[in-house]
C-alpha positions, 0 to 999 in steps of 0.5 A: 499500500502506498502510505502517501496514497492509502486506500479507505472503503467506504461501505453504507446501507445508503449512499455513503456520502456522509462516511466519505465526507468524514474520511475526506475531513480526517485526511486533510489533517495529515498535510492535506493528504490524498486518500483513495476512497472505494465507496460500496453504497446500498449493502443490503447482505452479508455477502456484500460485506464480506466481499467488501472486507476480503478486498479491503484485507488485499489492498491493506485498506482501512474500512470505514462504514455508516450502517443503520441496520442493526443486523448489517452492522453487527455482521460487518463487526464480526467479520472485520475482526475475523479477518483483521481488517482495521475498521472505523464505525462513523455512525454506531457510537452516534447512534448509541449515544442518541439511544441513550439521550432519546430512550428509545431504539433508532428506526434503523432505516437506510437514507432516511436523511436523502428521503426526496420530497417535492422541496428537495426536487425543486431545489435540485430543478433551480440549482440545475436551472442556474447552472444551465441559464448562466451568463446568458448561455441560453436567452430561452431560459429568460422566459422561464425564470422565476428571477432575472439578473442583469449587470456587468461582469463581477457584480456577483450574478453567478453567486447571486444565481446559486444562492437564490437556487437553494431558496428553490428559485429559478435564476437566469442572469444576463451580462451586460457589455456594450458591444452586445445587445441584450437578448429580446426575450429580456423584453418579453418577461414582466419588469417585475421579475428583473433586477439590476445590479450596479456597483461602484466603478473604483471598487468594480475596478479593484475587484477586476484588477485582483480578477486578473491578478489571479488569472496571471494576467496583467492588471492594466488590460482594458477589462480593468480600465476605469474608462471601460468600466465607466462605459459598461456601467453607464451602458448597463444603467441604460439597459436597466432603466429601458427594462424599467426593473429595480436596481440594486447597488451591490457595492460593499454588499455580501452575496447573501445580503444582496440575495435578501434584498431580492427576496424581500422585492419578491415578497413585496410584488406577491403582496 
């Protein structure tokens, strides 16, 4: 076994992502160590457990497991001990502790935390929507969006889209560039669905210069020049006014703060 890239088998009667996250978090404490994870999800019988343990033994691997079905948990503990395979019960001690706290036995049903309800599906759909219609990729998405964000580059359109998507809102965003006319679909949706984002030119200059520096480019590029920024912001103001939508100054605002303003605007319009 390569000690620099150890192998951990993650065994679960559900998805196994909880155990994998714990393993990765623990490995980060070892100089950011890399680990090879072999995930074995949806385990339902003793035979699968035995196969996983035998494979782990052959590779001198550690087994981390989250088994909530008592029979499966017992089987893994017994077989791992018999085969001499090192193992870590991630869920067991917490279940035992909570059993004493609640003074009753756990349900022992895998995957309860991932039970898919309507709210979960709406959130996933909204996130997929935000990714698909980010940065004006497909203007047809504007007609289906709950919110459309307008603004020049680096006004937090994408982070805002993702934040609002987690609130189950379908968000599209449109970059405003003087050389490119906004899609005609923008003028086909009610203005109350749109929000214009503006920013202080000096702050935008600083943000863009830092962005260029992070990309290894010269900060003197036209993208970060004050003359270009002013030109873009004036153009953005013109489009926002033409659309007739509210505008938010995102200067010195955290994404969460701007998102809350947008949510309040939407709430007021509903009322």
